[in-house]
N, CA and C of each residue as an Amber inpcrd file, in Angstrom:
protein
   696
   4.7560000 -18.6530000  13.4240000   4.3860000 -17.4550000  12.6930000
   4.0960000 -18.8930000  11.3690000   3.8840000 -18.7500000  10.4600000
   3.5130000 -19.5190000   9.0070000   5.0700000 -19.7850000   8.6300000
   4.5250000 -21.3520000   8.2020000   5.5560000 -22.0130000   8.0050000
   5.1160000 -21.7860000   6.2170000   4.4720000 -21.7980000   5.3620000
   4.4000000 -21.8130000   3.9200000   4.8770000 -20.4780000   3.1270000
   5.1720000 -20.4950000   2.3710000   5.4040000 -19.5360000   1.1790000
   5.0940000 -18.1090000   2.0810000   5.6600000 -17.0080000   1.2620000
   5.0600000 -16.0000000   1.7820000   4.4100000 -15.1170000   0.5960000
   3.6670000 -14.4340000   1.0080000   2.8860000 -14.0440000  -0.3710000
   2.8550000 -12.7880000   0.2040000   3.0200000 -11.6940000  -1.1330000
   3.1220000 -10.8740000  -1.7090000   1.8070000 -10.3610000  -3.0490000
   1.4310000  -9.2270000  -2.0820000   0.1560000  -8.6070000  -3.1340000
   0.2820000  -7.8980000  -3.9710000   0.5070000  -7.7310000  -4.9670000
   0.3370000  -6.4720000  -5.9760000  -0.9490000  -5.7740000  -6.0030000
  -0.9130000  -4.9750000  -5.8810000  -2.3360000  -3.6570000  -6.1250000
  -1.8210000  -2.9630000  -7.1580000  -2.7410000  -3.6680000  -8.3890000
  -2.1800000  -2.9160000  -9.7670000  -3.4780000  -1.8480000 -10.3790000
  -3.1280000  -0.3420000 -10.3450000  -3.9480000   0.4510000 -10.5380000
  -4.0070000   1.0380000 -11.9700000  -3.5670000   0.1040000 -13.2750000
  -3.4980000   0.5970000 -14.1430000  -4.8800000   0.4350000 -15.0700000
  -5.3680000   0.7400000 -15.7420000  -6.1780000   1.1930000 -16.3260000
  -6.6930000  -0.3910000 -18.0870000  -4.6830000  -0.3800000 -17.8840000
  -4.6410000  -0.8460000 -19.7340000  -3.6700000  -2.3340000 -19.4100000
  -4.5200000  -3.0590000 -19.4380000  -3.8610000  -4.4260000 -19.8250000
  -2.6820000  -4.4080000 -20.5750000  -1.3100000  -5.6040000 -20.6980000
  -0.5470000  -5.0860000 -20.9890000   0.0910000  -4.5340000 -20.9000000
   0.3320000  -3.5110000 -20.0360000   1.0890000  -2.2090000 -20.2720000
   2.4230000  -2.1890000 -19.8340000   2.9370000  -0.4570000 -19.2690000
   3.8470000  -0.3580000 -18.4770000   4.0370000  -1.2600000 -17.0490000
   2.5640000  -0.7620000 -16.4600000   2.7930000  -0.8350000 -15.3380000
   2.5240000  -2.9460000 -14.9900000   1.7350000  -3.5110000 -15.7700000
   1.3070000  -4.9830000 -15.5630000   2.7050000  -5.5290000 -16.0420000
   3.6330000  -4.8720000 -16.8080000   4.8440000  -6.0430000 -17.1420000
   5.5960000  -5.9070000 -16.2710000   5.6590000  -4.1150000 -15.0810000
   6.2230000  -4.2050000 -14.0680000   6.3950000  -5.2720000 -13.1370000
   4.7160000  -5.3920000 -12.6710000   4.4880000  -6.5550000 -11.7340000
   4.7030000  -7.9380000 -11.9830000   4.2230000  -8.1920000 -13.6660000
   4.9720000  -9.5530000 -13.5780000   6.4880000  -9.9130000 -13.8070000
   7.2550000  -8.7830000 -14.1750000   8.6370000  -9.1290000 -13.4560000
   9.0320000  -8.9820000 -11.9150000   8.4130000  -8.1520000 -11.1440000
   8.5330000  -8.7420000  -9.7350000   8.0200000  -9.8770000  -9.3720000
   6.8710000 -10.7660000  -9.8210000   6.5500000 -11.3910000  -9.7300000
   7.4280000 -12.8480000  -9.8550000   8.2360000 -12.6450000 -11.1290000
   8.9910000 -13.6410000 -11.2730000  10.4360000 -13.5740000 -10.3970000
  10.7230000 -11.9900000  -9.6540000  11.4840000 -12.1440000  -8.7710000
  11.0840000 -13.0820000  -7.6750000  10.2940000 -12.7420000  -7.3850000
   9.3120000 -12.6390000  -6.0540000   9.1050000 -14.9050000  -6.1600000
   9.2590000 -15.1940000  -7.3850000   8.7910000 -16.7760000  -7.3040000
  10.5010000 -17.2490000  -7.2960000  11.5640000 -16.6380000  -8.2770000
  12.5790000 -17.1500000  -7.7960000  13.1470000 -17.3370000  -6.3130000
  12.2650000 -16.5980000  -5.4330000  13.1620000 -16.5700000  -4.1570000
  12.1550000 -17.0880000  -3.1730000  11.3440000 -18.3430000  -3.9320000
  10.8660000 -18.9720000  -2.8420000   8.8770000 -18.3440000  -2.5350000
   9.1100000 -17.4560000  -2.3910000   8.2540000 -17.1490000  -2.5220000
   6.3200000 -16.3970000  -3.3150000   5.3590000 -16.2850000  -3.4770000
   4.4790000 -16.3180000  -4.3390000   3.9870000 -14.8120000  -3.8730000
   3.1700000 -14.6950000  -5.7210000   3.1160000 -12.7880000  -6.5170000
   1.6970000 -13.7890000  -5.9930000   0.5990000 -12.8680000  -5.8440000
  -0.7580000 -12.7070000  -6.3110000  -1.0320000 -10.8430000  -6.5930000
  -1.8350000 -11.1100000  -7.3500000  -2.0560000  -9.6470000  -8.3040000
  -3.6150000  -9.0890000  -7.8740000  -4.6790000  -7.7420000  -7.3850000
  -5.5510000  -7.9080000  -8.1220000  -5.7100000  -6.4460000  -9.1640000
  -6.1560000  -6.8030000  -9.8400000  -6.5060000  -5.8610000 -10.8910000
  -7.2340000  -4.2330000 -11.1210000  -7.1150000  -3.5890000 -10.8050000
  -8.4520000  -3.1220000  -9.1190000  -9.5590000  -3.1600000 -11.3140000
  -8.5110000  -2.7970000 -12.3490000  -9.6710000  -2.4870000 -13.2550000
 -10.7760000  -4.1670000 -13.8080000 -10.4490000  -4.8710000 -13.1690000
 -11.6460000  -5.6060000 -13.6310000 -12.6310000  -6.3610000 -11.4490000
 -12.6390000  -4.9010000 -10.9530000 -13.4300000  -4.5990000  -9.3280000
 -14.0340000  -3.8280000  -9.9280000 -15.5820000  -4.0670000  -9.0750000
 -16.7130000  -2.7550000  -9.3890000 -15.6570000  -1.8990000  -7.9710000
 -15.4260000  -0.5890000  -8.2150000 -15.2980000  -0.1990000  -6.7970000
 -16.0250000   1.5690000  -6.7410000 -16.6390000   1.2760000  -6.1120000
 -17.6630000   2.9610000  -5.8290000 -16.3630000   4.1790000  -5.5130000
 -16.8260000   5.0140000  -6.1000000 -15.7470000   6.0350000  -5.4580000
 -16.9940000   6.8250000  -4.1350000 -16.0950000   7.6840000  -3.1630000
 -16.3570000   7.7270000  -2.3020000 -17.7750000   8.4320000  -2.2160000
 -18.6680000   8.2890000  -1.7860000 -19.8400000   9.0230000  -1.4660000
 -20.4600000  10.1830000  -1.1130000 -21.5400000  10.4800000  -1.4220000
 -21.3870000  11.9950000  -0.2850000 -22.7920000  12.1250000   0.8600000
 -22.1270000  10.7480000   1.3550000 -22.8930000  10.6790000   3.1240000
 -22.6120000  11.4290000   3.3410000 -20.7420000  12.2130000   4.1900000
 -21.0180000  12.7930000   4.7760000 -20.1640000  13.2920000   6.1790000
 -20.2650000  11.5840000   6.1950000 -19.7270000  11.0840000   7.5780000
 -18.7930000  10.4690000   7.9680000 -17.8540000  10.7200000   6.6050000
 -17.0800000  10.0540000   7.3450000 -15.3570000   9.9690000   8.6090000
 -15.9630000  11.1240000   8.0280000 -14.6720000  11.3630000   9.8650000
 -15.7220000  11.7720000  11.1920000 -16.4790000  10.7250000  11.3240000
 -17.3650000  10.8100000  12.4000000 -17.9490000   9.4440000  12.8150000
 -18.3020000   8.6980000  11.2160000 -18.6510000   7.0700000  11.6140000
 -17.4940000   6.3440000  12.6220000 -18.4900000   5.1530000  12.8440000
 -17.7100000   4.6490000  13.7390000 -17.5870000   3.2850000  13.2560000
 -18.1610000   2.9180000  12.2310000 -18.5900000   1.3620000  11.5790000
 -18.1500000   1.1040000   9.7900000 -18.0860000   0.3710000   9.4280000
 -17.2050000   0.4900000   8.1270000 -18.4750000   0.7620000   7.4650000
 -18.1350000   1.0330000   6.0020000 -18.2620000   1.5100000   5.0430000
 -19.6630000   0.6960000   4.4120000 -21.0070000   1.2330000   4.4150000
 -21.6670000   0.4020000   3.5930000 -22.4520000   0.3730000   1.8360000
 -21.6780000   0.8720000   1.6190000 -21.5160000   0.8530000  -0.2000000
 -20.8530000  -0.4700000  -0.7730000 -21.7150000  -0.6390000  -1.4810000
 -21.9140000  -2.9100000  -1.7460000 -21.3030000  -2.5370000  -3.1860000
 -19.2800000  -3.3380000  -2.7840000 -18.5030000  -3.2410000  -4.0510000
 -18.2080000  -4.0700000  -3.5810000 -16.6090000  -3.9750000  -4.2120000
 -16.0060000  -5.5530000  -4.2200000 -14.3060000  -4.5750000  -3.2530000
 -14.8060000  -4.0670000  -2.4140000 -13.8060000  -2.9320000  -1.6490000
 -13.7000000  -3.9490000  -0.7120000 -14.3040000  -4.1220000   0.1040000
 -14.3810000  -5.1020000   1.1180000 -13.2870000  -6.3620000   0.9960000
 -14.0470000  -7.2010000   0.2380000 -13.0320000  -8.3350000   0.0910000
 -11.6340000  -8.0730000  -0.6360000 -11.4590000  -6.8770000  -1.0950000
  -9.8710000  -6.4510000  -1.5160000  -9.1940000  -6.4720000  -0.4160000
  -9.4580000  -5.8430000   0.3330000  -8.7580000  -5.4320000   1.9060000
  -9.0330000  -6.4600000   2.6560000  -9.0950000  -7.5750000   2.8970000
  -9.1770000  -9.1100000   3.3910000  -8.4920000  -9.7290000   2.7620000
  -8.4610000  -9.6310000   1.1820000  -6.8680000 -10.4260000   0.7210000
  -5.3670000  -9.1070000   1.5130000  -5.8390000  -8.2080000   0.9910000
  -4.6960000  -7.2310000   1.6010000  -4.4580000  -7.5320000   3.4310000
  -5.1680000  -7.7370000   3.9570000  -4.6880000  -8.4700000   5.1120000
  -4.0790000  -9.6130000   5.4130000  -4.2370000 -10.5430000   4.5690000
  -3.8570000 -11.8640000   4.4450000  -2.3480000 -11.9000000   3.9120000
  -2.0800000 -10.5570000   3.3130000  -0.8120000 -10.7240000   2.5480000
   0.6710000 -10.4740000   3.7260000   1.2730000 -11.3260000   3.2680000
   2.5830000 -10.2640000   4.4460000   3.1480000  -8.9230000   3.5030000
   3.1470000  -8.7450000   2.1820000   3.5150000  -8.0530000   1.9620000
   2.7160000  -7.5370000   1.2160000   2.7400000  -5.5970000   0.9720000
   2.0840000  -5.1310000  -0.6270000   2.4120000  -4.5570000  -1.6340000
   3.1650000  -5.0790000  -2.9430000   2.9960000  -3.9670000  -3.5540000
   1.8900000  -2.8070000  -4.8230000   2.0700000  -1.9360000  -4.4600000
   0.9320000  -1.1170000  -4.5480000   1.6200000  -0.2430000  -6.3760000
   1.2750000  -0.1650000  -7.5210000   1.7890000  -0.1910000  -8.4760000
   0.6040000   0.3300000  -9.2080000   0.8910000   1.6400000 -10.0870000
   0.4260000   2.7230000 -10.9770000   1.2290000   3.2810000 -11.5140000
   0.3330000   3.7520000 -13.1950000   0.7320000   5.1490000 -13.1380000
   0.6180000   6.2110000 -13.1840000   1.5290000   6.7050000 -13.6870000
   0.6380000   8.5570000 -14.3510000  -0.0860000   8.8860000 -14.8200000
  -1.5800000   9.4680000 -14.4270000  -2.2720000   9.9360000 -15.2940000
  -2.0700000  11.6710000 -15.4250000  -1.9080000  12.3270000 -16.1020000
  -2.2460000  14.0280000 -16.2470000  -1.4630000  14.3240000 -15.0070000
  -0.4910000  14.0270000 -15.1160000   0.6930000  14.6790000 -13.8810000
   0.5440000  14.4820000 -12.3010000  -1.0050000  12.7070000 -12.2450000
  -0.6340000  12.6830000 -11.2690000  -1.5200000  11.5590000 -11.1370000
  -1.7210000  10.7410000  -9.9280000  -2.1010000   9.4930000  -9.5700000
  -3.3800000   8.7390000 -10.8950000  -3.1970000   7.6970000 -11.0540000
  -4.3560000   7.2240000 -11.9840000  -5.8890000   7.0340000 -11.1760000
  -6.7400000   7.4590000 -11.7310000  -7.9030000   7.0700000 -11.4530000
  -8.2550000   5.9940000 -10.4310000  -7.7350000   5.2220000 -11.1510000
  -8.9430000   3.8470000 -10.6400000  -7.9850000   3.6730000  -9.0420000
  -6.5870000   4.0340000  -8.5980000  -5.6080000   3.5590000  -8.0390000
  -6.1580000   4.6920000  -6.2950000  -6.3780000   6.2220000  -6.9190000
  -6.9730000   7.2270000  -6.2760000  -8.0040000   6.8580000  -5.4640000
  -9.0730000   6.3780000  -6.2250000 -10.6120000   5.7160000  -5.8450000
 -10.5640000   4.6930000  -4.8320000  -9.3000000   4.0570000  -5.3380000
  -9.3450000   2.8160000  -4.1200000  -8.5590000   3.2110000  -3.0120000
  -7.5420000   3.5470000  -3.0260000  -7.2700000   4.1290000  -1.7580000
  -8.1640000   5.2470000  -0.6080000  -8.5850000   5.9490000  -1.9130000
  -9.4260000   7.0330000  -0.8040000 -11.2610000   5.9090000   0.3680000
 -11.2110000   4.9890000  -0.6480000 -11.9990000   4.2650000   0.0740000
 -12.1690000   3.4000000   0.7700000 -10.9960000   2.0520000   0.2860000
  -9.8210000   1.5670000   1.4400000  -9.5400000   2.2140000   2.3670000
  -8.9070000   3.0990000   2.7900000  -8.2550000   4.1860000   3.3890000
  -9.8780000   4.5450000   4.7750000 -10.2860000   5.0720000   3.8590000
 -11.3620000   5.8230000   4.8070000 -12.7200000   4.7690000   4.8420000
 -12.8550000   4.1340000   4.3150000 -14.2770000   3.3380000   4.5020000
 -13.7200000   1.7560000   5.5860000 -12.1410000   1.5780000   5.2840000
 -12.0790000   0.5180000   6.1280000 -11.0810000   0.4020000   7.0160000
  -9.6750000   0.6430000   6.0450000  -8.4890000   0.3010000   7.0850000
  -8.3970000   1.4440000   8.2250000  -9.3040000   2.5160000   8.2750000
  -9.1040000   3.5650000   9.7250000  -9.1620000   3.2610000  10.6030000
 -10.1080000   2.4700000  10.8430000 -10.9070000   2.3760000  11.7460000
  -9.8090000   1.5780000  12.7330000  -9.0500000   0.4670000  12.7050000
  -7.6740000  -0.3480000  13.1560000  -6.5390000  -0.6990000  13.0840000
  -6.3490000  -0.0500000  11.9110000  -4.7220000  -0.0550000  10.9250000
  -5.0380000  -1.4330000  10.4950000  -5.0850000  -2.5340000  10.3490000
  -5.0800000  -3.8580000   9.7870000  -4.0680000  -3.8280000   9.2360000
  -3.2580000  -2.9760000   8.2090000  -2.0540000  -3.2380000   7.5180000
  -0.5260000  -2.6310000   8.0920000  -0.6070000  -1.9460000   9.6100000
   0.5370000  -2.2610000  10.3530000   1.3420000  -3.0850000  10.5680000
   2.2240000  -3.0120000  10.5370000   4.1130000  -3.9410000  10.2720000
   4.0580000  -4.8960000   9.3050000   2.7460000  -4.4870000   8.2440000
   3.0510000  -5.3490000   6.8840000   4.2130000  -4.8360000   5.8940000
   4.7380000  -5.7870000   4.9510000   5.8540000  -4.8870000   4.2010000
   5.4040000  -4.2110000   3.4730000   5.7800000  -2.8960000   3.1230000
   5.3690000  -2.2580000   1.7550000   5.9230000  -1.5600000   0.2270000
   5.7490000  -1.7130000  -0.4510000   6.5490000  -0.8910000  -1.6780000
   6.0220000  -0.4160000  -2.6830000   6.1510000   0.2670000  -3.4300000
   5.7610000   1.3500000  -4.7640000   6.4610000   1.0550000  -6.1380000
   5.1430000   0.7030000  -6.7870000   5.6180000   1.0430000  -8.2420000
   5.3160000   2.2150000  -9.1350000   6.1030000   3.1660000  -9.6010000
   5.1020000   3.9860000 -10.2940000   5.6090000   4.1110000 -11.7280000
   4.5600000   4.2270000 -12.8240000   5.2370000   3.8320000 -14.0070000
   4.7380000   5.2720000 -14.6600000   5.3670000   5.4230000 -16.0550000
   5.1980000   6.6560000 -16.4890000   5.9110000   7.1080000 -17.4570000
   5.3200000   8.2180000 -18.6300000   6.8150000   8.5810000 -19.0000000
   7.8460000   9.5080000 -19.0130000   7.8300000  10.4880000 -18.3690000
   8.3080000  11.1750000 -17.5590000   8.4500000  12.3940000 -17.0580000
   7.0860000  12.5430000 -16.6500000   7.0540000  13.5140000 -15.1660000
   5.7970000  13.4300000 -14.0820000   6.2330000  13.8560000 -13.3100000
   5.3030000  13.3350000 -11.7770000   5.4090000  12.5330000 -10.6950000
   6.1780000  11.6390000 -11.3950000   6.2250000  10.2950000 -11.4460000
   6.8220000  10.7840000  -9.5450000   7.6620000  11.2220000  -9.3150000
   8.1020000  11.4990000  -8.3580000   6.7840000  11.9370000  -7.0540000
   6.2150000  12.9370000  -7.6850000   5.3230000  13.5330000  -7.2180000
   3.5960000  11.8750000  -6.5950000   3.8440000  11.6720000  -7.8600000
   3.1960000  10.3040000  -7.4100000   3.2740000   8.7290000  -6.4430000
   4.6840000   8.6530000  -6.3130000   5.6000000   7.6170000  -5.5830000
   5.1230000   8.4720000  -3.8420000   5.4560000   9.8430000  -4.2420000
   5.6050000  10.4380000  -2.7580000   3.8500000  10.3350000  -2.0150000
   2.9920000  10.1180000  -3.0620000   2.0470000  10.4600000  -2.0520000
   1.4200000   8.7660000  -1.9590000   1.7160000   7.8770000  -3.0890000
   1.4470000   6.4070000  -2.3940000   2.4140000   6.1660000  -1.0600000
   3.1490000   6.8650000  -1.3560000   4.2470000   6.1810000   0.3610000
   3.8280000   7.3740000   1.8790000   3.5770000   8.2180000   1.4640000
   2.7360000   8.5330000   2.5820000   0.8490000   7.8400000   2.7000000
   0.4800000   6.5220000   2.0740000  -0.4350000   6.1770000   2.1300000
  -0.1140000   4.9840000   2.7450000   0.8860000   4.7430000   2.5340000
   1.2020000   3.1460000   3.4910000   1.8770000   3.5630000   4.9260000
   2.5400000   5.1620000   4.8250000   2.7650000   5.6460000   6.1130000
   1.9050000   5.4650000   7.2080000   1.1050000   6.0540000   6.5240000
  -0.6500000   6.6250000   7.0040000  -1.2120000   5.2740000   7.9990000
  -0.9760000   3.6980000   7.4100000  -1.6550000   2.8370000   7.4300000
  -0.3060000   2.1190000   8.2180000   0.1920000   2.7080000   9.1930000
   1.8640000   2.0800000   9.4580000   2.6400000   0.6250000   8.7300000
   2.5350000   0.9790000   7.7100000   3.1380000  -0.2480000   7.3410000
   4.7950000   0.2080000   7.6610000   5.5230000  -0.8270000   7.1940000
   6.7660000  -0.3730000   6.7130000   7.9560000  -0.8170000   5.5550000
   8.0620000   0.0330000   5.2490000   8.8500000   1.0820000   3.5360000
  10.2210000   0.7760000   3.8550000  10.9610000  -0.7690000   2.9830000
  12.2270000  -0.7010000   3.5210000  13.1400000   0.2710000   2.5110000
  14.2920000   0.4960000   2.5600000  15.2340000   1.5570000   1.5020000
  15.1650000   0.2750000   0.6460000  15.7230000   0.9800000  -0.6450000
  16.6890000  -0.1160000  -1.7560000  17.4630000   0.8480000  -2.1940000
  17.2920000   1.6350000  -1.9430000  18.4990000   2.3740000  -2.9070000
  17.2310000   3.8120000  -3.1390000  17.2690000   3.5590000  -5.3100000
  16.3050000   4.5240000  -5.2610000  14.7950000   4.2410000  -5.4770000
  13.9250000   5.0470000  -5.2390000  12.3910000   4.9550000  -5.9590000
  12.1880000   4.1730000  -7.1880000  10.5870000   3.2870000  -7.0980000
  10.8700000   2.6690000  -8.2110000  10.2000000   3.1320000  -9.2030000
  10.8040000   4.2870000  -9.9040000  10.4180000   4.4360000 -10.8770000
  11.0040000   3.8720000 -12.7530000   9.5610000   3.4260000 -12.9160000
  10.0550000   3.0420000 -14.4260000   9.4140000   4.3090000 -15.4190000
  10.6560000   4.6700000 -16.0560000   9.9700000   5.6900000 -17.2810000
   9.6530000   4.6080000 -19.0070000   8.8270000   5.2010000 -19.4300000
   8.9130000   4.8710000 -21.0070000   8.2790000   5.9860000 -22.1430000
   8.8230000   6.4140000 -22.8040000   8.6610000   7.6590000 -23.4530000
   8.2020000   7.2510000 -24.8340000   8.2640000   5.9380000 -25.0750000
   8.6810000   5.0150000 -26.5820000   7.3490000   4.8330000 -27.1140000
   6.5660000   5.0810000 -26.1540000   4.5380000   4.9560000 -26.7510000
   4.4040000   3.1260000 -26.8450000   5.3700000   2.5310000 -26.7010000
   5.4100000   1.0370000 -26.7220000   5.5210000   0.5290000 -25.5430000
   4.8890000  -0.2070000 -24.7030000   4.9130000  -0.7530000 -23.5170000
   6.3920000  -1.5010000 -23.3130000   6.9340000  -1.3350000 -22.2050000
   8.2430000  -2.2050000 -22.1150000   9.2440000  -2.0040000 -21.2620000
  10.1750000  -2.7580000 -20.5250000  10.5050000  -2.3740000 -19.6160000
  12.2790000  -2.0350000 -19.9280000  12.7150000  -1.2310000 -20.4780000
  13.8650000  -0.2160000 -21.1850000  14.8000000   0.2050000 -19.9120000
  13.6990000   1.4230000 -19.2430000  14.6410000   1.6790000 -17.9670000
  15.4330000   1.1290000 -17.0760000  16.5340000   1.0590000 -17.3460000
  17.7830000   0.0770000 -16.7640000  17.9010000   0.2990000 -14.9440000
  17.6130000   1.5100000 -15.0000000  17.5670000   1.9030000 -13.4510000
  16.5940000   1.8270000 -12.5620000  15.7460000   1.9570000 -13.6340000
  14.3760000   1.8530000 -12.5180000  14.5250000   0.0220000 -12.4990000
  14.0950000  -0.4810000 -13.0490000  14.6370000  -1.8620000 -13.3220000
  15.3890000  -2.3110000 -11.9940000  16.3970000  -2.2860000 -12.2560000
  17.6520000  -2.2990000 -10.9050000  16.6350000  -1.8980000  -9.6640000
  16.1700000  -0.1700000  -9.4980000  15.6930000  -0.9140000  -7.8440000
  14.2050000  -1.4020000  -8.0880000  13.4990000  -1.6950000  -8.6910000
  12.5280000  -3.1060000  -8.7630000  13.2500000  -4.1430000  -7.9900000
  13.9980000  -4.4440000  -9.0520000  15.3490000  -5.5810000  -7.7520000
  15.5030000  -5.9530000  -6.8120000  15.9920000  -4.2910000  -6.4020000
  16.3810000  -4.5330000  -5.0260000  15.3110000  -3.9760000  -3.9920000
  14.3000000  -3.6070000  -4.4430000  13.0120000  -3.4290000  -3.8560000
  12.5170000  -4.9310000  -3.2980000  12.2280000  -5.4530000  -4.5750000
  11.6660000  -6.6430000  -4.0380000  12.1880000  -7.3140000  -3.5280000
  13.6650000  -7.6670000  -3.5300000  14.4390000  -8.2020000  -2.6540000
  14.3900000  -8.0410000  -1.1500000  14.7720000  -7.0430000  -1.3760000
  14.6640000  -6.0600000  -0.2090000  13.4410000  -6.6950000   0.6580000
  12.3410000  -6.3570000   0.0650000  10.9510000  -6.4150000   0.4680000
  10.4330000  -7.6560000   1.5900000  11.0280000  -9.2280000  -0.0480000
  11.2940000 -10.4060000   0.8260000  12.4060000 -10.9830000   2.3530000
  12.9430000 -10.5340000   2.1640000  13.8910000  -9.9520000   3.2490000
  13.8630000 -10.0110000   4.6710000  12.7840000  -8.4350000   4.4270000
  12.0030000  -7.7730000   5.7340000  11.1180000  -9.2640000   5.8950000
  10.4420000  -9.2730000   5.0460000   9.0850000 -10.5070000   5.4210000
  10.0320000 -11.3860000   6.1690000  10.6770000 -12.2940000   5.6340000
  11.9520000 -13.1980000   6.1380000  12.4300000 -12.8550000   8.0660000
  12.3770000 -12.0740000   7.8070000  12.9340000 -11.3250000   9.2830000
  12.2200000 -11.1440000  10.4350000  10.6390000 -10.6200000   9.5480000
   9.8400000 -10.1920000  11.0090000   9.0430000 -11.7210000  11.2920000
   8.9750000 -12.7110000  10.1960000   8.2180000 -13.6660000   9.8760000
   9.8020000 -14.7130000  11.4150000  11.1360000 -15.1070000  11.5210000
  11.7440000 -14.8770000  12.0790000  10.9860000 -14.4460000  14.0620000
  11.3340000 -13.0520000  14.3240000  10.7890000 -12.5530000  14.6470000
   9.4530000 -13.0370000  15.3180000   8.6700000 -13.2560000  15.1130000
   7.5090000 -13.6980000  15.2710000   7.8680000 -15.0200000  15.9670000
   8.6370000 -16.0460000  14.9150000   9.0570000 -16.9110000  15.6650000
   9.3670000 -17.8270000  16.9360000  10.0150000 -16.2740000  17.2570000
  10.5940000 -16.6840000  18.5110000  10.3000000 -16.1640000  19.7840000
   9.5350000 -15.0740000  19.0930000   8.8480000 -13.8760000  20.1640000
   7.3690000 -14.2230000  20.8040000   7.0570000 -15.3700000  19.3700000
   5.2710000 -15.4510000  20.0080000   4.4840000 -14.7340000  19.3350000
   4.8900000 -12.9750000  19.5300000   4.6000000 -12.1950000  19.8020000
   4.5480000 -11.3740000  18.9240000   3.5850000  -9.6150000  18.6400000
   3.6840000  -9.5950000  17.8000000   4.8750000  -8.5030000  17.4190000
   5.2070000  -7.5880000  15.9400000   6.2920000  -7.4060000  15.5460000
   6.4500000  -6.7130000  16.1820000   5.6240000  -5.5540000  16.0870000
   5.7930000  -3.8200000  16.8910000   4.9540000  -3.9950000  18.4560000
   5.5200000  -3.6340000  19.2440000   4.1990000  -2.3790000  19.8270000
   3.4280000  -2.1650000  19.3070000   2.0720000  -2.2970000  19.9120000
   0.6680000  -2.1260000  18.8040000   0.2720000  -0.9820000  20.4040000
  -0.1330000   0.2840000  19.7410000  -0.5450000   1.1640000  20.9320000
  -2.0440000   1.3380000  20.0010000  -2.2830000   2.6880000  20.4220000
  -4.0200000   2.9710000  19.5790000  -3.8380000   2.5160000  18.5380000
  -4.8460000   1.7200000  17.7710000  -5.3190000   1.3640000  16.8510000
  -6.0390000   2.1440000  16.0450000  -6.5050000   2.9720000  16.1360000
  -7.3800000   4.3420000  15.6330000  -7.3080000   5.4770000  15.8960000
  -6.3620000   6.1670000  15.4570000  -5.6840000   7.9210000  16.3000000
  -6.4410000   8.7280000  16.2810000  -7.8120000   8.7850000  15.1200000
  -9.0510000   9.2580000  15.2450000  -9.0310000   9.9070000  16.9700000
  -9.1220000   8.4990000  17.3880000  -9.9590000   8.2020000  19.1040000
  -8.7800000   9.3290000  19.9020000  -9.2220000  10.2140000  21.1090000
  -7.8980000  10.6030000  21.5710000  -7.6300000   9.8280000  22.3270000
  -6.0950000   9.7930000  22.6380000  -5.0010000   8.9810000  23.7880000
  -5.1740000  10.1760000  24.9060000  -5.1990000   8.8660000  26.0480000
  -5.0500000   9.3960000  27.0090000  -3.8620000  10.0100000  27.5580000
  -3.3760000  11.2310000  28.1340000  -1.9740000  11.2650000  28.1870000
  -1.1650000  11.2870000  29.6360000  -0.0830000  10.7830000  30.0030000
   0.0430000  11.1520000  31.0140000  -0.6930000  11.6860000  32.7560000
  -1.4070000  11.2000000  32.9770000  -2.1430000  11.8260000  34.5530000
  -3.2880000  11.6380000  34.2440000  -3.6120000  10.6870000  33.3740000
  -5.2900000  10.6450000  32.3910000  -5.4170000  11.7030000  31.6990000
  -5.2030000  12.6850000  31.0000000  -5.5780000  13.8870000  31.0780000
  -5.7290000  13.7470000  29.2430000  -7.1810000  13.8580000  28.8390000
  -7.1860000  13.7160000  27.2120000  -7.7630000  14.4070000  26.7150000
  -6.9510000  15.2870000  25.7520000  -7.7560000  16.4740000  25.1540000
  -8.4890000  16.6590000  24.3600000  -9.3630000  17.4510000  24.7400000
 -10.5160000  18.2940000  23.6120000 -10.0100000  18.8780000  22.6560000
 -11.2120000  19.3020000  21.4140000 -11.3860000  20.3930000  20.4330000
 -10.6580000  21.8400000  21.0450000 -11.2670000  21.8840000  21.6940000
 -10.9350000  23.1960000  22.3680000  -9.3880000  23.2520000  22.9910000
  -8.8160000  22.6600000  23.9080000  -7.9680000  22.3630000  23.8760000
  -6.6870000  22.2560000  22.9250000  -7.0310000  21.5430000  22.3180000
  -5.9240000  21.7910000  21.0920000  -5.9080000  23.1530000  19.9580000
  -7.8130000  23.4660000  20.3920000  -7.3670000  24.8940000  19.4360000
  -6.4860000  25.8920000  19.8290000  -6.6670000  25.9190000  21.1160000
  -6.3150000  26.7000000  21.9450000  -4.8480000  27.3680000  21.8970000
  -4.2780000  25.4620000  21.6300000  -2.4830000  26.0200000  21.7580000
  -1.9730000  27.1120000  20.6900000  -0.8880000  27.5280000  20.9140000
  -0.5770000  28.1600000  20.1350000   1.0810000  28.3210000  19.9050000
């Protein structure tokens, strides 16, 4: 596969420059650099990201979204990275608006057609005061699983809590989880690279790339909507 240093791309979904999410990503970058890899960061607040429009054809269209914004270029960066870290704060007991809009637009408009992030290593960082961080973490994890990414177990989820009102990484358990996650991600990236060098092929067998297209079953049977609705 590649001989150059591994690249991890962090997607920063925080509106606040210099806040807890920025600090967490910067710390992850130092850990990644110490391992000889590279961290690049997309700060969603610096890009034009349009919310999904009322066109209404998301579930039937077979071509990429036609909205003119920065999302296609950001998706390209994601495709060329070895691993992705999604980092976002909790806002109003839920996922911060910027990240929510981005994962909707990127997923529905681009990623769903052939799942280009399949087999990439993924990680999640959630920052918050105290509440709902686990729910937000679960939502992002489900999105990574939807895109067929590889999540590595690293002990505890990376939930960085700070109730002081002043940005900082004082949550020792959260920081420990962050360190473990980053190192496990890099270990997996290196393992996957080694596998591809040996086999010269895909990391995992690739089946259908678009789960919306009915897949033939044994014997050539392709279920229709009526067949599915009649299953009890």
